[in-house]
ROKOLMAR-660281 format. One record per residue (C-alpha): x, y, z; residue in one letter; residue number from 1. Coordinates in nm, 3 decimals. Layout:
r u = X&v = Y&w = Z&res = A&n = NUM
...
//
This chain:
r u = 0.000&v = 0.000&w = 0.000&res = M&n = 1
r u = 0.284&v = 0.235&w = 0.080&res = L&n = 2
r u = 0.422&v = 0.203&w = -0.273&res = V&n = 3
r u = 0.081&v = 0.290&w = -0.419&res = A&n = 4
r u = 0.016&v = 0.586&w = -0.188&res = R&n = 5
r u = 0.367&v = 0.731&w = -0.233&res = E&n = 6
r u = 0.339&v = 0.701&w = -0.611&res = A&n = 7
r u = 0.004&v = 0.882&w = -0.611&res = I&n = 8
r u = 0.131&v = 1.162&w = -0.385&res = V&n = 9
r u = 0.445&v = 1.212&w = -0.596&res = N&n = 10
r u = 0.252&v = 1.208&w = -0.923&res = A&n = 11
r u = -0.004&v = 1.462&w = -0.800&res = I&n = 12
r u = 0.279&v = 1.690&w = -0.684&res = Q&n = 13
r u = 0.455&v = 1.647&w = -1.022&res = N&n = 14
r u = 0.750&v = 1.487&w = -0.845&res = K&n = 15
r u = 0.959&v = 1.214&w = -1.000&res = R&n = 16
r u = 0.841&v = 0.864&w = -0.919&res = I&n = 17
r u = 1.153&v = 0.674&w = -0.824&res = D&n = 18
r u = 1.239&v = 0.343&w = -0.983&res = D&n = 19
r u = 1.190&v = 0.069&w = -0.730&res = L&n = 20
r u = 1.488&v = -0.136&w = -0.613&res = D&n = 21
r u = 1.338&v = -0.481&w = -0.653&res = L&n = 22
r u = 1.593&v = -0.629&w = -0.411&res = A&n = 23
r u = 1.402&v = -0.454&w = -0.130&res = N&n = 24
r u = 1.085&v = -0.654&w = -0.197&res = Y&n = 25
r u = 0.972&v = -1.010&w = -0.137&res = S&n = 26
r u = 0.997&v = -1.273&w = -0.409&res = K&n = 27
r u = 0.624&v = -1.258&w = -0.486&res = I&n = 28
r u = 0.639&v = -0.880&w = -0.536&res = L&n = 29
r u = 0.941&v = -0.918&w = -0.767&res = R&n = 30
r u = 0.765&v = -1.179&w = -0.984&res = E&n = 31
r u = 0.555&v = -1.068&w = -1.278&res = H&n = 32
r u = 0.199&v = -1.008&w = -1.167&res = G&n = 33
r u = -0.119&v = -0.836&w = -1.281&res = A&n = 34
r u = -0.303&v = -0.593&w = -1.055&res = S&n = 35
r u = -0.586&v = -0.345&w = -1.041&res = F&n = 36
r u = -0.569&v = -0.045&w = -0.811&res = V&n = 37
r u = -0.905&v = 0.091&w = -0.698&res = T&n = 38
r u = -0.953&v = 0.423&w = -0.519&res = L&n = 39
r u = -1.261&v = 0.493&w = -0.305&res = H&n = 40
r u = -1.350&v = 0.808&w = -0.115&res = R&n = 41
r u = -1.339&v = 0.745&w = 0.260&res = K&n = 42
r u = -1.625&v = 0.987&w = 0.322&res = S&n = 43
r u = -1.888&v = 0.801&w = 0.118&res = D&n = 44
r u = -1.721&v = 0.491&w = -0.030&res = G&n = 45
r u = -1.774&v = 0.612&w = -0.386&res = Q&n = 46
r u = -1.541&v = 0.494&w = -0.659&res = L&n = 47
r u = -1.277&v = 0.755&w = -0.746&res = R&n = 48
r u = -1.064&v = 0.559&w = -0.993&res = G&n = 49
r u = -0.977&v = 0.206&w = -1.099&res = C&n = 50
r u = -0.714&v = 0.094&w = -1.349&res = I&n = 51
r u = -0.517&v = -0.224&w = -1.393&res = G&n = 52
r u = -0.392&v = -0.498&w = -1.619&res = A&n = 53
r u = -0.546&v = -0.835&w = -1.692&res = L&n = 54
r u = -0.218&v = -1.011&w = -1.766&res = E&n = 55
r u = 0.119&v = -0.994&w = -1.599&res = A&n = 56
r u = 0.393&v = -0.810&w = -1.789&res = Y&n = 57
r u = 0.613&v = -0.659&w = -1.516&res = Q&n = 58
r u = 0.708&v = -0.720&w = -1.150&res = P&n = 59
r u = 0.398&v = -0.699&w = -0.931&res = L&n = 60
r u = 0.530&v = -0.413&w = -0.715&res = V&n = 61
r u = 0.597&v = -0.206&w = -1.029&res = Q&n = 62
r u = 0.255&v = -0.298&w = -1.166&res = D&n = 63
r u = 0.093&v = -0.167&w = -0.848&res = V&n = 64
r u = 0.299&v = 0.154&w = -0.859&res = Q&n = 65
r u = 0.209&v = 0.218&w = -1.223&res = H&n = 66
r u = -0.161&v = 0.143&w = -1.184&res = H&n = 67
r u = -0.193&v = 0.349&w = -0.865&res = A&n = 68
r u = -0.082&v = 0.658&w = -1.056&res = V&n = 69
r u = -0.305&v = 0.569&w = -1.350&res = A&n = 70
r u = -0.610&v = 0.517&w = -1.124&res = A&n = 71
r u = -0.552&v = 0.859&w = -0.967&res = A&n = 72
r u = -0.478&v = 1.056&w = -1.282&res = L&n = 73
r u = -0.588&v = 0.867&w = -1.593&res = E&n = 74
r u = -0.927&v = 0.703&w = -1.528&res = D&n = 75
r u = -1.133&v = 0.873&w = -1.800&res = Y&n = 76
r u = -1.448&v = 0.853&w = -1.587&res = R&n = 77
r u = -1.315&v = 1.099&w = -1.329&res = F&n = 78
r u = -1.113&v = 1.420&w = -1.313&res = P&n = 79
r u = -0.758&v = 1.368&w = -1.185&res = P&n = 80
r u = -0.724&v = 1.328&w = -0.808&res = V&n = 81
r u = -0.609&v = 1.649&w = -0.640&res = T&n = 82
r u = -0.368&v = 1.690&w = -0.350&res = F&n = 83
r u = -0.658&v = 1.789&w = -0.123&res = N&n = 84
r u = -0.828&v = 1.454&w = -0.188&res = E&n = 85
r u = -0.535&v = 1.227&w = -0.100&res = I&n = 86
r u = -0.618&v = 1.191&w = 0.270&res = N&n = 87
r u = -0.981&v = 1.106&w = 0.182&res = N&n = 88
r u = -0.886&v = 0.808&w = -0.038&res = L&n = 89
r u = -0.879&v = 0.441&w = 0.048&res = N&n = 90
r u = -0.659&v = 0.229&w = -0.175&res = I&n = 91
r u = -0.751&v = -0.126&w = -0.268&res = E&n = 92
r u = -0.514&v = -0.351&w = -0.458&res = I&n = 93
r u = -0.635&v = -0.663&w = -0.637&res = S&n = 94
r u = -0.375&v = -0.917&w = -0.746&res = R&n = 95
r u = -0.520&v = -1.117&w = -1.036&res = L&n = 96
r u = -0.475&v = -1.481&w = -1.120&res = S&n = 97
r u = -0.414&v = -1.570&w = -1.483&res = A&n = 98
r u = -0.740&v = -1.556&w = -1.685&res = P&n = 99
r u = -0.897&v = -1.890&w = -1.784&res = V&n = 100
r u = -1.109&v = -1.912&w = -2.100&res = N&n = 101
r u = -1.462&v = -2.048&w = -2.055&res = L&n = 102
r u = -1.591&v = -2.287&w = -2.319&res = K&n = 103
r u = -1.966&v = -2.294&w = -2.370&res = Y&n = 104
r u = -2.202&v = -2.387&w = -2.653&res = D&n = 105
r u = -2.516&v = -2.191&w = -2.568&res = N&n = 106
r u = -2.519&v = -1.829&w = -2.447&res = P&n = 107
r u = -2.790&v = -1.909&w = -2.194&res = L&n = 108
r u = -2.548&v = -2.149&w = -2.019&res = E&n = 109
r u = -2.311&v = -1.864&w = -1.937&res = L&n = 110
r u = -2.473&v = -1.724&w = -1.618&res = P&n = 111
r u = -2.468&v = -2.068&w = -1.456&res = G&n = 112
r u = -2.097&v = -2.108&w = -1.531&res = M&n = 113
r u = -2.000&v = -1.799&w = -1.330&res = L&n = 114
r u = -1.917&v = -1.804&w = -0.960&res = K&n = 115
r u = -2.068&v = -1.487&w = -0.806&res = P&n = 116
r u = -1.837&v = -1.321&w = -0.556&res = G&n = 117
r u = -1.540&v = -1.527&w = -0.673&res = L&n = 118
r u = -1.497&v = -1.477&w = -1.047&res = D&n = 119
r u = -1.373&v = -1.167&w = -1.218&res = G&n = 120
r u = -1.511&v = -1.179&w = -1.572&res = V&n = 121
r u = -1.367&v = -1.061&w = -1.903&res = I&n = 122
r u = -1.599&v = -1.030&w = -2.203&res = L&n = 123
r u = -1.460&v = -0.983&w = -2.551&res = K&n = 124
r u = -1.642&v = -0.938&w = -2.881&res = D&n = 125
r u = -1.411&v = -0.845&w = -3.166&res = G&n = 126
r u = -1.225&v = -0.529&w = -3.066&res = F&n = 127
r u = -1.458&v = -0.464&w = -2.771&res = R&n = 128
r u = -1.345&v = -0.585&w = -2.431&res = K&n = 129
r u = -1.445&v = -0.519&w = -2.069&res = A&n = 130
r u = -1.392&v = -0.667&w = -1.725&res = T&n = 131
r u = -1.547&v = -0.654&w = -1.382&res = F&n = 132
r u = -1.344&v = -0.748&w = -1.077&res = L&n = 133
r u = -1.506&v = -1.003&w = -0.843&res = P&n = 134
r u = -1.585&v = -0.718&w = -0.603&res = Q&n = 135
r u = -1.851&v = -0.592&w = -0.850&res = V&n = 136
r u = -2.069&v = -0.891&w = -0.754&res = W&n = 137
r u = -2.144&v = -0.699&w = -0.431&res = E&n = 138
r u = -2.344&v = -0.444&w = -0.634&res = Q&n = 139
r u = -2.462&v = -0.686&w = -0.906&res = L&n = 140
r u = -2.520&v = -1.028&w = -0.743&res = P&n = 141
r u = -2.743&v = -1.166&w = -1.021&res = D&n = 142
r u = -2.529&v = -1.325&w = -1.299&res = P&n = 143
r u = -2.762&v = -1.209&w = -1.578&res = E&n = 144
r u = -2.761&v = -0.851&w = -1.450&res = E&n = 145
r u = -2.383&v = -0.872&w = -1.400&res = F&n = 146
r u = -2.339&v = -0.979&w = -1.763&res = L&n = 147
r u = -2.579&v = -0.708&w = -1.888&res = A&n = 148
r u = -2.380&v = -0.436&w = -1.712&res = H&n = 149
r u = -2.055&v = -0.583&w = -1.838&res = L&n = 150
r u = -2.189&v = -0.577&w = -2.195&res = C&n = 151
r u = -2.279&v = -0.208&w = -2.147&res = R&n = 152
r u = -1.929&v = -0.141&w = -2.016&res = K&n = 153
r u = -1.796&v = -0.313&w = -2.328&res = M&n = 154
r u = -1.995&v = -0.061&w = -2.534&res = G&n = 155
r u = -2.262&v = -0.301&w = -2.652&res = D&n = 156
r u = -2.626&v = -0.383&w = -2.591&res = R&n = 157
r u = -2.696&v = -0.527&w = -2.245&res = P&n = 158
r u = -2.837&v = -0.847&w = -2.398&res = D&n = 159
r u = -2.541&v = -0.911&w = -2.633&res = R&n = 160
r u = -2.429&v = -1.201&w = -2.413&res = W&n = 161
r u = -2.764&v = -1.375&w = -2.487&res = K&n = 162
r u = -2.738&v = -1.327&w = -2.863&res = M&n = 163
r u = -2.402&v = -1.480&w = -2.948&res = K&n = 164
r u = -2.105&v = -1.668&w = -2.810&res = L&n = 165
r u = -1.859&v = -1.414&w = -2.672&res = L&n = 166
r u = -1.502&v = -1.476&w = -2.568&res = E&n = 167
r u = -1.532&v = -1.513&w = -2.191&res = V&n = 168
r u = -1.253&v = -1.554&w = -1.938&res = S&n = 169
r u = -1.261&v = -1.565&w = -1.561&res = T&n = 170
r u = -0.999&v = -1.491&w = -1.297&res = Y&n = 171
r u = -0.981&v = -1.458&w = -0.922&res = Q&n = 172
r u = -0.819&v = -1.191&w = -0.707&res = V&n = 173
r u = -0.637&v = -1.156&w = -0.381&res = E&n = 174
r u = -0.749&v = -0.827&w = -0.225&res = E&n = 175
r u = -0.545&v = -0.590&w = -0.011&res = F&n = 176
r u = -0.703&v = -0.289&w = 0.165&res = H&n = 177
r u = -0.564&v = -0.002&w = 0.362&res = E&n = 178
//
């Protein structure tokens, strides 16, 4: 968490974000890992930013550092976080497992294949792609509603998942909270 918070503070203050000395971190943090960093306002719990990667391409600690800054400054849904907001932010880090492709023959089978509260879901249809972390099940516990919202996030009709076979992958996360 300290790496994420320090990176956000430095980025907001236009200070250089130091390269991390990987020797100072545990083996798991030095290994390539995929993460999402989610920012919520402490005052009301509202989402303030969320950005991450679905596949590992750099050491996990660097992935967290990079995505913390991106969640604070680059989430297109929100204006950049300001210095005055920093103390009102809770940081959540989700470490993702490798995505696993789901094979199915009938779109109506899909909701029953998902594990609410456990699975993060990636939908892909051509160039369109969207994901929801497993934490989203808290707001959308019904698999059909979950898929409808995920289709909307992907930029498509909410019932697209019923109309054709989409590329679907699932993953799990290990969550860390401040």
